C-alpha positions in Angstrom: -28.5 -36.0 16.9 -26.2 -34.6 14.2 -26.0 -36.2 10.8 -22.9 -38.1 9.9 -20.2 -36.3 7.8 -20.7 -36.7 4.1 -16.9 -36.7 3.6 -16.4 -39.5 6.1 -19.2 -41.6 4.7 -18.0 -41.2 1.1 -14.4 -42.0 2.1 -15.5 -45.2 3.9 -17.8 -46.2 1.0 -14.9 -45.7 -1.4 -12.6 -47.9 0.7 -15.3 -50.5 1.1 -15.9 -50.6 -2.6 -12.2 -51.0 -3.3 -11.9 -53.9 -0.9 -15.0 -55.6 -2.3 -13.6 -55.3 -5.9 -10.2 -56.7 -4.7 -11.9 -59.5 -2.9 -14.0 -60.5 -5.9 -11.0 -60.4 -8.3 -8.2 -61.9 -6.2 -7.0 -65.5 -6.6 -6.2 -65.8 -2.9 -8.5 -66.8 -0.2 -9.0 -63.1 0.7 -8.9 -63.5 4.4 -7.0 -60.3 5.1 -9.1 -58.3 2.5 -12.3 -59.7 3.9 -11.3 -58.7 7.4 -10.5 -55.1 6.2 -13.8 -54.9 4.4 -15.9 -56.0 7.3 -14.1 -53.6 9.6 -14.9 -50.7 7.2 -18.5 -51.9 7.0 -18.8 -51.8 10.8 -17.4 -48.2 10.8 -20.0 -47.3 8.2 -22.8 -48.7 10.4 -21.4 -46.9 13.4 -21.5 -43.6 11.5 -25.1 -44.2 10.2 -27.0 -46.0 12.9 -29.5 -44.1 15.0 -29.1 -44.7 18.8 -32.6 -46.1 19.0 -31.9 -48.5 16.2 -28.7 -49.5 18.0 -30.7 -50.4 21.1 -33.2 -52.4 19.0 -30.3 -54.3 17.3 -29.1 -55.6 20.7 -32.6 -57.2 21.2 -32.2 -58.8 17.7 -28.8 -60.1 18.5 -29.9 -61.7 21.8 -33.0 -63.3 20.2 -30.9 -64.7 17.3 -28.4 -66.2 19.7 -31.1 -67.9 21.7 -32.8 -69.3 18.6 -29.5 -70.6 17.2 -28.7 -72.4 20.5 -32.1 -74.1 20.6 -31.8 -75.2 16.9 -28.3 -76.6 17.7 -29.6 -78.3 20.8 -32.3 -80.1 18.9 -30.0 -81.0 16.0 -32.1 -79.0 13.5 -29.2 -77.6 11.6 -28.1 -81.2 10.8 -31.6 -82.0 9.5 -31.9 -79.1 7.1 -30.6 -80.5 3.8 -27.8 -78.7 2.0 -29.3 -77.3 -1.2 -32.9 -78.1 -0.1 -35.4 -77.1 2.6 -37.5 -78.7 5.3 -40.8 -77.7 6.9 -41.3 -76.6 10.5 -43.7 -79.5 10.8 -41.0 -82.0 9.8 -38.5 -80.5 12.2 -41.0 -80.5 15.1 -41.8 -84.1 14.4 -38.2 -85.2 14.8 -38.2 -84.4 18.5 -41.9 -84.4 19.4 -41.9 -80.6 19.7 -44.8 -78.2 19.2 -44.8 -76.9 15.7 -45.8 -73.4 16.8 -42.7 -73.3 19.0 -40.3 -74.4 16.3 -42.0 -71.9 13.9 -41.3 -69.0 16.3 -37.7 -69.8 16.8 -37.2 -70.4 13.1 -38.8 -67.1 12.1 -36.3 -65.4 14.4 -33.5 -66.9 12.3 -35.2 -66.1 9.0 -35.7 -62.5 10.1 -31.9 -62.1 10.5 -31.0 -64.1 7.4 -29.3 -66.8 9.4 -31.8 -69.2 7.7 -33.8 -68.5 4.5 -37.5 -69.4 3.8 -37.9 -70.5 0.2 -41.6 -71.2 0.8 -44.0 -70.6 3.6 -43.5 -72.6 6.8 -40.1 -74.0 5.7 -36.4 -73.2 6.1 -33.2 -73.7 4.2 -29.5 -73.0 5.0 -28.0 -69.7 4.4 -24.3 -69.1 3.6 -23.4 -69.1 7.3 -25.8 -71.5 9.0 -24.0 -74.8 8.2 -21.4 -73.8 10.8 -23.9 -74.8 13.4 -24.1 -78.4 12.3 -22.8 -81.0 14.9 -19.1 -81.0 15.4 -18.3 -77.8 13.6 -15.6 -76.1 15.6 -17.0 -72.5 15.1 -20.4 -73.7 16.1 -19.0 -75.4 19.2 -17.3 -72.1 20.0 -20.6 -70.3 19.9 -22.3 -73.0 22.0 -19.5 -72.8 24.6 -19.9 -69.0 24.8 -23.7 -69.3 25.3 -23.6 -72.2 27.7 -20.5 -71.4 29.8 -19.6 -67.7 29.5 -22.9 -65.9 28.8 -24.4 -66.8 32.3 -21.4 -65.2 34.1 -21.4 -62.1 32.0 -25.2 -61.7 32.5 -24.7 -61.9 36.3 -21.9 -59.3 36.5 -24.2 -56.7 38.2 -25.3 -59.1 40.9 -21.7 -60.5 41.3 -20.1 -57.1 41.9 -23.0 -56.0 44.1 -22.2 -59.0 46.4 -18.4 -58.9 46.3 -17.6 -55.3 45.5 -16.2 -53.6 42.3 -12.9 -55.4 42.3 -11.3 -58.0 39.9 -12.4 -61.5 40.9 -10.0 -63.9 42.6 -9.7 -67.6 43.5 -12.9 -69.5 43.1 -15.1 -66.5 43.7 -15.9 -66.1 40.0 -18.6 -64.5 37.9 -18.5 -67.7 35.8 -19.4 -70.0 38.7 -21.7 -67.4 40.1 -23.7 -67.5 36.9 -23.7 -71.3 36.8 -24.9 -71.7 40.4 -21.6 -72.9 41.7 -20.7 -69.7 43.6 -17.3 -70.1 45.3 -17.3 -73.9 45.0 -15.9 -74.8 41.6 -13.2 -73.5 39.2 -14.0 -73.1 35.5 -12.7 -76.6 34.5 -14.5 -78.3 37.3 -17.7 -76.6 36.0 -17.1 -77.9 32.5 -16.2 -81.4 33.7 -19.3 -81.8 35.9 -21.6 -81.2 32.9 -20.6 -84.5 31.3 -18.7 -86.1 28.4 -20.8 -84.3 25.7 -19.9 -80.9 27.2 -16.2 -81.8 27.4 -16.2 -82.8 23.8 -17.9 -79.5 22.9 -15.2 -77.7 24.8 -12.5 -79.6 23.0 -13.9 -78.8 19.6 -14.4 -75.1 20.5 -10.7 -74.9 21.3 -10.0 -75.6 17.6 -12.2 -72.7 16.4 -11.1 -69.7 14.3 -7.6 -71.0 13.4 -7.3 -68.4 10.6 -9.2 -65.4 12.0 -8.3 -65.4 15.7 -5.8 -68.1 16.6 -3.6 -69.1 13.7 -1.4 -72.1 14.4 1.5 -71.1 12.2 3.2 -68.0 10.9 4.6 -66.5 14.0 7.2 -69.1 14.9 9.5 -71.3 12.8 10.0 -74.8 14.2 12.5 -75.8 11.5 15.3 -75.6 14.0 13.6 -78.4 16.0 13.6 -80.6 12.9 17.3 -80.0 12.4 18.0 -80.7 16.1 16.2 -84.0 15.8 18.8 -85.2 13.3 21.7 -84.8 15.7 20.0 -85.7 18.9 18.0 -88.9 18.8 17.0 -89.2 22.4 15.4 -86.0 23.8 11.6 -85.4 23.6 11.2 -82.6 21.1 7.9 -80.8 21.6 5.5 -81.2 24.6 2.2 -79.7 23.8 1.1 -78.7 27.4 -2.7 -78.5 27.9 -2.9 -79.3 24.2 -6.5 -80.6 24.0 -6.7 -82.7 20.8 -3.2 -81.6 19.8 -4.6 -79.6 16.9 -1.8 -77.0 17.1 0.9 -79.7 17.3 -0.5 -81.5 14.3 -0.3 -78.4 12.1 3.3 -77.9 13.1 4.2 -81.6 12.5 2.6 -81.3 9.0 4.4 -78.1 8.2 7.7 -79.3 9.5 7.8 -83.0 8.5 11.4 -83.4 9.8 10.0 -83.4 13.4 9.2 -87.1 14.3 5.7 -87.3 15.8 6.9 -90.2 18.0 9.2 -87.8 19.9 6.3 -85.4 20.7 3.8 -85.4 23.4 0.2 -84.1 23.9 -0.7 -83.4 27.6 -4.2 -82.6 29.0 -6.5 -83.5 31.8 -7.2 -87.2 32.2 -10.8 -87.0 31.1 -9.8 -85.1 27.9 -6.9 -87.6 27.1 -9.5 -90.4 26.9 -11.2 -88.5 24.1 -7.9 -87.6 22.5 -6.7 -91.2 22.2 -10.0 -92.2 20.6 -9.8 -89.3 18.1 -6.2 -90.1 17.1 -6.6 -93.8 16.6 -6.7 -93.5 12.8 -4.8 -90.2 12.4 -1.8 -90.8 10.2 0.3 -88.3 12.2 -1.1 -88.0 15.7 -1.4 -91.8 16.4 2.3 -91.8 16.8 2.3 -88.9 19.3 2.4 -89.9 23.0 -0.6 -88.8 25.1 0.0 -88.1 28.7 -2.7 -87.3 31.3 -1.3 -84.2 33.1 -2.3 -81.6 35.6 -0.1 -78.7 34.6 -0.5 -77.2 38.0 1.5 -80.1 39.4 4.7 -81.9 38.5 5.5 -82.1 34.8 5.7 -85.8 33.9 7.9 -85.3 30.8 11.3 -83.9 31.9 14.1 -82.5 29.8 12.2 -81.8 26.5 13.6 -79.4 24.0 10.4 -77.3 23.7 7.4 -77.0 26.0 4.6 -75.3 24.0 1.7 -73.9 26.0 -1.0 -72.5 23.8 -4.0 -70.5 24.8 -3.9 -71.7 28.4 -2.4 -68.9 30.5 -5.2 -66.4 29.7 -7.5 -68.7 31.7 -5.7 -68.1 35.0 -4.6 -65.3 37.3 -1.0 -64.2 37.7 -0.2 -66.4 40.7 -1.4 -69.6 39.0 0.4 -68.7 35.8 3.7 -68.2 37.6 3.3 -71.7 39.1 2.5 -73.2 35.7 5.5 -71.5 34.1 7.8 -72.4 37.0 7.0 -76.1 36.6 7.9 -75.8 32.9 11.1 -73.8 33.7 12.2 -76.5 36.2 11.5 -79.2 33.5 13.8 -77.6 31.0 17.1 -79.5 30.6 20.2 -77.9 32.3 22.4 -79.3 29.6 20.7 -77.8 26.6 20.8 -73.9 26.3 18.6 -74.0 23.2 15.6 -75.5 25.1 12.6 -73.2 25.2 9.2 -72.6 26.8 6.9 -71.1 24.1 3.8 -69.3 25.2 1.3 -69.0 22.3 -1.3 -66.4 23.3 -3.2 -63.3 22.2 -1.3 -60.2 23.0 -3.1 -57.2 24.5 -2.3 -53.8 23.0 -3.3 -50.3 23.7 -5.7 -49.5 22.2 -6.9 -53.2 22.0 -8.4 -55.1 19.1 -12.1 -55.5 19.7 -12.0 -59.3 19.7 -9.1 -59.4 22.1 -10.9 -57.0 24.4 -14.0 -59.2 24.3 -11.9 -62.3 25.2 -10.4 -60.4 28.1 -13.8 -59.5 29.4 -14.8 -63.2 29.2 -11.6 -64.1 31.0 -12.6 -61.6 33.8 -15.4 -64.0 34.6 -12.7 -66.6 35.4 -10.4 -64.3 37.4 -8.0 -64.3 34.5 -6.9 -62.0 31.7 -5.4 -61.4 28.3 -1.8 -60.0 28.8 0.5 -57.5 27.2 4.1 -58.2 26.3 5.2 -56.5 29.5 2.9 -58.6 31.6 4.2 -61.8 30.0 7.8 -60.8 30.7 7.0 -60.2 34.3 5.3 -63.6 34.7 8.3 -65.3 32.9 10.8 -63.6 35.2 8.9 -64.6 38.3 8.9 -68.2 37.1 12.6 -68.4 36.5 12.5 -67.8 32.7 14.1 -65.1 30.6 12.0 -63.6 27.8 14.1 -64.0 24.6 11.7 -62.3 22.1 8.0 -62.1 21.1 7.2 -63.4 17.7 4.2 -61.9 15.9 2.5 -62.5 12.6 1.2 -59.6 10.6 -2.6 -58.9 10.7 -3.2 -61.3 13.7 -3.6 -60.7 17.4 -1.6 -63.8 18.3 2.1 -64.0 19.4 4.6 -66.5 20.6 6.5 -65.5 23.7 9.8 -67.3 23.5 11.5 -67.9 26.9 14.6 -69.7 28.0 15.8 -70.9 31.4 16.9 -68.3 33.9 16.6 -67.8 37.6 13.4 -67.1 39.6 13.1 -63.5 40.8 13.5 -63.0 44.5 
């Protein structure tokens, strides 16, 4: 194996040093700078790492994920005091576990720096480990990946051996294959059958990474909706289709206070809406938003709205299903309002792809779904009776808003 180029390493090191200096001296939150710095650091590792070490690191990553998930399951991250430590014996006693077992899992996390050990046989939080405390959206995202997605990805060799090397279709999914529901249940039936706690975990996971991966604002300006509300006092303004807890809608209503919450709607599956109503009881904004149980594969219950916003839903389905979802929304647009829109808020696939987008696309493969390019979104829209107006993008993000208006279905 040849040694890495000194010029390349020095250039990357110089850039990394510059970004670190800027990050430590800037008055901003440094999100963009931090992202650039971690990207350069990864390139440095790629240049330096030996193939054998790379193979070893995959073992480390797998072990760390397993240990994190067990500490989450047992509530240990909640029991480690912020600014203090706790012994393995104390943690084991909380759930009646064998101390030796808790020790081995904890040592895995200490070895990677996910937890620290200020004294023998004890652990304390690191900078990152609090995100695995109960209810944290990023922690719930990790748990969802491990519980729901990892089994399907791990079973890809067996799945393609059985069904052939072709993209999955219908309910014949690697996801259900991995979760022992081969050909019987779709992804959402799989989530629902695992109980209320799992549904709540999924709902919180859908709120994860609003800055890094899925920013709510920045790509699309809803100020025109606020202005419209002044001159038209009847029409529903924004319907958040498949909106989970309405987290995206809430951010928009906060940023654009001229949009009356009472004229907006959050829609989701009936079992999710039960949780949403409870969550919004004391919310100063969302308690005024109407919550409607909805199956977006069937008839839209709220007709004639100004905007139908569907965020991070279509990547979960194949083209045929997406066309049906969009056709229902197209048919619900008012005939007497040319400004009415369907807004598709999704990650946009590029060539070459962003590494995170490519990983999401591979995860979607286990559900017979995909992350789409601008051209693929336009094709779906046209087939559904929509016309693509434009695609709005925010700099330094992978998200976009595909703006569509009413048209005529393709023959």
